[in-house]
N, C-alpha and C positions, 0 to 999 in steps of 0.2 A: 351636599351630602345626598349620594345617590338612592333612588328609591328602592325600595323592596323589591319590587318587580324587576326592576332592571338588574338587581344586583341576581335575581333567580334564573334570569336569561343569561347572563356571564356565568355564573355557575354551570348552566347547561353545554356552555361552548366550551369552556374548559374541561369538561368530560368528556367530549366527543375528541378535542384533539388528546386528551388524555390517552382514550381507545386507542387510534390510531397511532403513537407513539410506541405505547405499550406492545401493540402488533409488532411493529417494525423490531423493537428489541428482541422477541422473542423468534421472530426471520432470520435475525444477525447473527443469533447467539447460535440455532440452529446451522447456519452456513458457516460459521465460523469452526464450528465443530467438526463440520465436512473438510472442509479444507484442510484443517488442523492433521485431520488422519492421513488427508494426500501428502502433507508436508513432512509427517511422521514418517510414513511409510515409505518415501522414498528417497530418506536419508540414509540408510544402511547401501544405497546402490551408490550413491551420490561417494559417501567415506569410502565403499570400497575402488568404486574409479580411481580416488584421490590418491589412494595407497599405492595401487599397481602404478600410477603416472609417475609415482614418487619414488617405486623402486627403478623403475625404468628410466626416469632423468640422470640417473648415475651411471648408466650405461654410454660409453662414448658416442657408439654408434646413433646412438638415439640424440645425440645432442646435434644444435643446427638446423630445427624443423623447423618449415616457412612461418607455420603459427606462433612458433615463439621468439620471432624473430624481433629483437627489441635495437629498433631506428634510433639512431644518433640524433637527428636532429628534424623529431619529427613537426611534421608542419601541418597536418591535416587529422582533425580530430574528432571522432564520433562521441557524443552523449547519447544514451536512449534514457528516457525517463521513462517512466511509471508509474502511473495513477490510474483511478475507478473511472468509470464509466457514467456513475452516480453520485450525488453531493448525500447531502443528510451525515456526513460522517463527521464533523467539528472540523479540525484543520487539519485533515488529514492529505489531501490533495495542495490547499496553499502552501502548506511545509513542503511540500516535494517541487511543486512549480517555483518557488523561492528561490528555493537553493539552487535549483536549474537557472534561474534567469542570473543570478550571482556568478555561478559558475561559467555561463555563457560571456557573462563579460569580462570574468577574468582570463579566459581563454583570448578575447578579441583584444584585450590589453596586451597580452605576449607576442600577440600577431600571429596569433594560430587560424587557422581558416576551422570554422567549429559546423559541425551539419548534426541538428539535432533530431532524433529518430522520437516521436511521441506515439507510448502506448494506452490507449484510453482516450476518450471522452474529454475528458478535463483538461489534460497535456494540451491537446490540439485546440482546445477553445483559447486555452490560456497565450500560448503560443500567437495564435492567431491574434489576440486581442494586443497583443504585446509588439505587434509588427517582425515578428521573429519568422522568417522563412523555416518549413520545415520538409527534411530530407525525405522522409517515411512517416506514415501516419498508421494505426493499426487499432480500433477499437473492439474485433470480434475476440480477439485474444483473451479478453478480461471475462466475456459470457460463457465461455466454454473450458479453456485452457485444455486442452488437447495437446498432447504431446505433438502432433503435427504441426500443429499453431505456432509454437515455439521454436520448433524443428526448423521452419521455413526464416522464422526472424534470425535464428544463429546461422542460416546459412548463406544468407545476403550479405550479413557481416561480416562471416569468413573469406565468401567470395569477394568483397569490395578490399577487405586486408589484404587479401593474396594478389591481390591485381593493384596492390599500391595506391589504390586511390584512397586509402586512411590508414594512418601511421598509428592511429591509437583507439582504442572502443571502450568508452567506460558507460556504465549503466547506473544510473541517479534511481533509488528505489526505495521500498521502507522495507527492513529487513526485520523480521519477527523473531525474537527472542524469548517471550513468553507471554501468557494473556494480560501482564502487567506491565510490559514494556516493549516496545517496538522502538526503534532507531532508521530514521532517513540517513543512507551512507550513499558513498558510491566507488564502487569497485570496478577495480580492468578487469576488462574481458579481453582481451587483447591489444597486445602481445599476450600469449599466457605464460605466467610464469610457471617455475617448476614447483611444484606442490610440495611443501615442506610436513613432515612428519615428526612424531617423538622420537628424539636420538635413540639407539638402540646400541649402545657400548657394547653391550656384553656378547653381541655377536654380529657379525658380518655374514650374507647367504649369498651366494654367487647365483645369480638364475640361469637359466640355458632359456634362450627367446626361438620360438620356432614360428614360424622362418626367419625372425630375425627382429631383431629389436624395434629399427627402424619401421621395419615394417608392423610391427605391433602398434607403435608410436603414430603412423598415418592413418591406423584404423580409430585409435583410442582419443585422440585429442580433439578431431571434430566430435565423439558421442561426449568428452568432459564437456565444450562449448556448448553444445545442445542441452546435456542434464544441466549447466550452471543457467541456462538462460528461463529453463523450466522452472528450476528452483525460484528465481528470481520472480519470477510472473505469479508462483503461485505463493512466495512467501508476501508478497505484496497483497495480494486478495485476501490472504488470512488478517493481515494487519489492516486494512480496511475494514473487513467486517468487525473484527474488534473493537475499533475506532467507530464505526456504525451504533453499535451495541452500547459502546460509553455513552454518546453524544444522546441516543433514544432513553437511557435509563437516565441521565440528567434533566431530560425533558420531562419523563414522567414524573418525576421526583417532585420539578419545579413546578408540574401541576396540579399534583399532592397536597404543594404547599400553598397555591395559589385557592384550589378549594377550600382548605380547612380557612385560610383568611376569608375568604367571600361569604361562607358559611357561617361565621361569626359574627361577620355585618350585617349578615341575612337577619341572623336572629336578633342582633342587637335592635336592627328596623324593625322588626314586625315586634319586639317586646315596647318598642318606643311607641308604635301605633298603636297596639291593643289598652298601652297603658293613658295614652290619649284619648279612646275610643271609653274607655271606662271611667275619664275624669268628666268626660263631656255627658256622657249617661247620670253619673252622681248629680254633675251639675244641674242637668235638664230634669231632674228628679227634686231637684230640694227647690228651683225655683216655682214647680206646679206645687209644691206642700206649701 
């Protein structure tokens, strides 16, 4: 059985670890709230943009845009996986990486050429460990996530798609639903599918587009792709902070439980030690008498 002194040292070590995990939990909570505000504030823009595109997609002159071209026999597929730069967030990164590997193998089995685009250090290190070549890697976007950063990524993917270097682009990321629910999903980014909105049977509105519906689509579709990439990255960062807060809270709770158990063991050891010392004193006193 461990000595009281050793147990006391363990209590001190666990207490120090608890301070670290509790601090990280508080930091993750603060960052989660920050990114949740970003996600929430950008949603009206995305929703209105989708609504405009939904109206435009019904115009005959707006159909057939190159970014909406669905290739009959796609041969080259790009999968962009978004992870975090840091760990200590439970199974957050491993879940995304595992699904990316399964998707990669599935497409390879189908005879498709697959290009992997990695956003985040954890994605890059995982693919390197799996000996899977990456066509693109970015670790800066997770640090600041400025719209310019995601715009560059979106523009690169659109350029490759328009140049027919890619036939389809998919993104694998953690979709933020609520503080208690996040889901790893794969969404098709390109070609763009005409957005679908709620049916409005009561009335149909005829719009007059200036200069033309096709001209507006030329401007809006790139904006739609850019805003979609931005949304995916910000939702992934928010999900990361939720996962880290959850992991650090669990670690803090485990530390509290361990400290309680160790303190109980320490008290028992001290009680046994004191009892033993008292017994020795009484025995020595009786011997002297």
